[in-house]
N, C-alpha and C positions, 0 to 999 in steps of 0.2 A: 504494499501499498504507499501510495506517494501522497503527501499533502503539501500545497502550495501555501505558505504562510506570509504575513507581515505584507499584504498588498489591499488594493482597493478593489473589490470584486466586482466586475459588471455583470449583473444578473439582469434579466428582463425588467424587472420591476424598479431597480434601485442600484446605487453603489453602496457595496457593503464594507465597513472597515471592521477590525477585530473578529475578523473569521476566516476559516481556512477551507479550500477546496480540497476534497479527498477523490483520489484516483486510484482506481482498482484495475490494473490491467490497461484494457485499451478504453475503458469507460469512465465516467465520471460517477463517483460513488455517492457525493453529496457535499452539502456546504454546512459547516458547522461551527459554533463559535470557538474562537481559538482558546478560551479558558477549558473547554472540555476536550482538548486535544492532547493526547498523550504522546509526547514527541519521541520517546523511546519505542513506540511500536510502528515508525513510519520513518520514511525516506523524506527528508526536508528539501523542497525548494523555496528558498527566500527570495520572494518579490522585491525587497528591499525598497517598500514603500510606493511601486510601480501600480500601475493597472493590470487587474488580471482581466483578459478579456478573450471571448469567444475567438477563436480565429476568425479571420474575415472572409467572406464568400463574395468572391466577384465573379458576377456573373456575366459580364461584358468585357472582353480583352482581346484585342488583336495584336498583343505584344510580341506572340510567339512568331509572327510574321518578321519581325525585327531581328530575333534571335536566330530563326533557320535561315532567311535570308536577309544578311546584312547588306548586299548590295542587288539593285532590282533584277539581274540577272544570274545570281549566284544562290544555289540551295545548298545548304550545309545538311549533315548527317540529321537525320529526324530525331534519333535516339539522343542523340548528342545534344541537341536543340533542348528537348523536352528535359533533359536532365539539368541541364544549366539554368533554364528557365526557372525550375523550382529551387534550385540555389539563390537565385536573385529573389524570386516570390517571397520565400520563407522568411527572407530579412526584413521585408516589408509588412510582415504579418499575414500575408495571404496563405491560406492553407487550404482552399479550395477554389479552383479557378476553372472558369468556364471559357475556354478558347474559342473566341470568335472568328471563325473561317468563312469566307465568302464565296458563295456560288454565283460567279459572275458570267455574262455573256462576253462578247467582245468588247472589249476596251479601247475607245478610238483614241485616247490622248496619252495612255501611259502605259508601260508594260512592267507587271511584277510576275517573274516567274513563279512565284509562289501561290498565285491565284489562278494558275491554269488548272483546268479541272484535273488532269492526272495527278499533279502536286497537291492538289486540295485533298483529296480521295487518300493520298499516301500519308498526309498528316490525319485525317479521320482514322485511318486504320492503326497509327502508331500512337495516339490517343486512347484508342481502345484497347489497345495492348499492354497499357499501364494498370488496366484493373487486374491483371493476372501476374505482373511483373513487381518486384520490388522498386516502389518509389518513395520520395519523401513527404509528398503532399497529394491531394486529392485533384485528379485531370477528369475535365469534363468537356463535352463538345457543345457548343453553340454554334448550329447552323443559320448563317445569315444569307437568307436567298432573296437575291435581286429580282424583281417580278418579270424582267425582260430575258431571265434565263431560261428560256422555252425548253431549249435541248437539254437543261441540266435536270428536270424534272423527274426522269425515271431514276438518276442516281441519288438524289434527295429521298425520293419514296424507298428506295433499296435499303439505304442506311437507317432510316426510320425504323422499318422491318427488322433489319439486323440488330437494333438496339443500340445503335452508335451515335445516336444523336440524343442530348437531354435538355436542350433548349431550342425552339424554333422561332425565327423572325423572319417577317416580310419586309423588304426593304425596296423603295423607289426613290432612284437618285436621279430621276428626270429633271432636268433644269426646268426653272419656272415655278416649281413647288417644293415642298417639304424643306429639306435643308437648303437648298438652292434656290429659293424664291427670287431671290437676288441674281440676275443674271450676271452682274459684272463680278460677283464674288465666286460664281462659277468659272469665269474666264479666269479670273485670278487663280482659281486652284488649278485650272488645266496648265497655266504658264508655270505653275510650280514643278511640273512633270517636264516639261520641254517648251522651247521657244516656238510660238505660234501667233501668227497674225491676227488681227481683227476680222478679215473675211473667214479666214480657215476655222477660226472659233466659230462663228456663225453658222458655218457648214456643219459642223460637229454638233452643235446644239441642235439644230434642226432633224440631223440623222438621230439623236438620243431621243427627242421628242417624239419622232414618227415610227420608233421601232414597236414592234409587236410586244404587248405585255399578256401576262396571265390574266385570264378570266376570274370573275368572281368566284364562279363554280370551281375552278381549279383550286384557288386559294382555301376555299372553304372545304374540298375533299381532303386536301393535305393537312389542314388544321385538325379535322376530325380524326384522322389517322394519328397524328400525334398525340392528341389529347386522349383518344382510347388508350395508348399506353402511357399515361402519365406524364405526357411531355408538355411543360408550359408554351403558351405560343404568344409572342410579342409583335405588337407594330412598331414602326420606326418612323421617326422624325415626323409626328403628327403634327399638322399644322391647320386644321380647324375641326369643329364639333362634328362636321358630318362625316369626316375620316374616321373618328373615334367610334362612330355608333356604327359604321360600317364595318372595322375592324372587329367590334365587341360582338356583333352579331355571328360571327363565324368562330367565337370561342376564345378570341384573345383576353388575356387577362394582365397584360403588361404593355405598359406605353413607354418607349425607348426614347429618350431625348424630346419631349414635346417642345416645339418651336417657341411658342409664347406662353406667357405667364397665365393668359385666359384659357389656352387650351390644356396647359397642366392643372390648372383649377376644375377645370370640367371633367377631365379624365380621374382626377381623385374623387371629384363627387359621383361619378358612374362606378366607382368601386376597382378601377384598376390601379396596378401598382405602377407608380411613375418612377422613372431612373433619370438622373444626371450623372454627368461625368467629372470626376474629380478634378482632371487637370483645368477644367473650366472654373473651378474655385480658386486655384492658385494662380490663373492668367486674369483673374478679375472679369471673365466673360467669355461667351463661346468665340473661337477661333472663325465660326462662319457669320459672325454678327446676328446670332440668335439668343435664344434664353439664357439668362445670367443665371448660373447654378444656385450661386449664393442667395441672390434676392428670391429664387423660388423655394429654397430650403427654408429662409426665414420667414417665407410667407406660408410655411407649412403644406405645401403641395408637393413635394418630392419624398418619397418613400425609399429609394434606394440610391446609394452613390456607389459607381463603378470606376475602375481604374482606365477604362476606355483604353488607351495607348502608353500610359505611363504608370507604372506600378507604383511609384513611391507616393502618389497624388493622395490614394485613398488615408493614409495615416496622417499626412501632414494637412490634408485638407479639413478633416473634422477637428483637429487641434486647431487651424487658424481660423475657423468658423466660431469656436468657441473663444478664442482670445481676442480676434478682432472683431466681432459682433456680440460677443457676450451672449452666444447662443448655448442652451443646455448641454453639457457633453455629454451627458447621459444619454438623451434622445439622439445624438449624433452617432453613439456608438450603434445605435439600432440599424442606423442607414447601411452600415456596413458587416453586420453580423446577423441577427435574426430575419430581418425584414426581406433581404434577398433569398436567406434559407428557405422563408415561406413561400416567396414567388416562385420558387422552381421545386416547390413539393418536398424539400429536405429538411424541414424545420423538425422533423421527429429525429432526426439523427444528429444534425449539427445545427450552430447558430447561436446556442446559449449554453451557459454552465447550468446543467440542471442534471439530477441523477437519471443514469440510464441512456445520456447522451455520449457520443464519441468524445473522447480527451482531446479534441483540438483547441489548445489555448495558447495564448501569448500572453507575454509580460512586456510593459511598455513605461520605460522610464523618461526620465527627461535631463539633459545635458544642462551644464552650468548656465547655459544663454535660453534655458527653455525647449530647445530644439527635441522634439520626441523622437524617441529610437525603441526599435523591439529588441530586448536584450534576452528573451527567451522563445522559442516557438517549440509547441508540441504537437504531435499529430499522433492520434491512437495510442496517447499515454507516454509516447517517446520523445524526449527532448531530441530533436534534429537540428536545432541552431541555439547558441548561447555564447554570448559577446560581453566583453566587459570595456566601458569607456573609462579611460583615465584623465 
């Protein structure tokens, strides 16, 4: 039996001091008053005054693309990439990661080898293999399906049937709506990949707008296939209430990155889980000129914070919100622990420190200047990372 002592325990309901977390094997045995603990009967882990939190659950992260493909045309070993990604992620407190890999059609203005269908499938298979191999953290697959990827529908369907998908989202990056309502921002995005003239950009934009998209019936069929297998379905970049209503009608329970505060408010009112990206917090706003995550979190219309593309941002983001805006830190912890676990139907296993759940626990301390750092990371009751700052 292990006991984590001398910390501020982050439970679903409150912060608890003068208590200890008991761990029996891979599971949490319970929380007991420190005065009732017999130190002679347990292996002690001293939190040294830090926060004892559930491991972070990151349900939207495409960071794996950067690890496996550090250059647009380079593909490194998938096994090495996954193992090295977890060595990074565990230092930021992420113990469950949903790798967000994209099913794309033709990309007219950029080329990323990692997003070619054959490489996406290789990644999916490698993530699936982690369930039977020894790994440090929990790897899951978030399938991001672009609705103009008509030829990829059979591959998505087969992966769902094979149990290789754990979260499904439908994306529409057509310029003129969603994330790219502002066509000038869309053009700047294109120019970030390669030099392109104004006439060329206009031609590419028209081609994107004119592409054939999935029908509502096709989206509904795939959504039902996922939901039947307890896979949550998400919408992406919702920019109006009508889109929210349409996506919810085929079983969507998550609204990723609502574009405006009003849409986020309506998504919340409709009972959808709402997601914002943690990098948005650190940068002070959206890189696409859309919803401010900080503003939306302060307005109580965001349920979940994900790393999106920058893993350190989850930990740093919640502490920045607490320090800069005097937001309730306990509530902020819920955005990266139990709320995402609930959204993807994993809250019976992970996401909070409660008897019977998996002992995925992190300890967060602060350096002299107040900078938050993860000093211990535990998965299945085993300490997989421990560090000391001097």
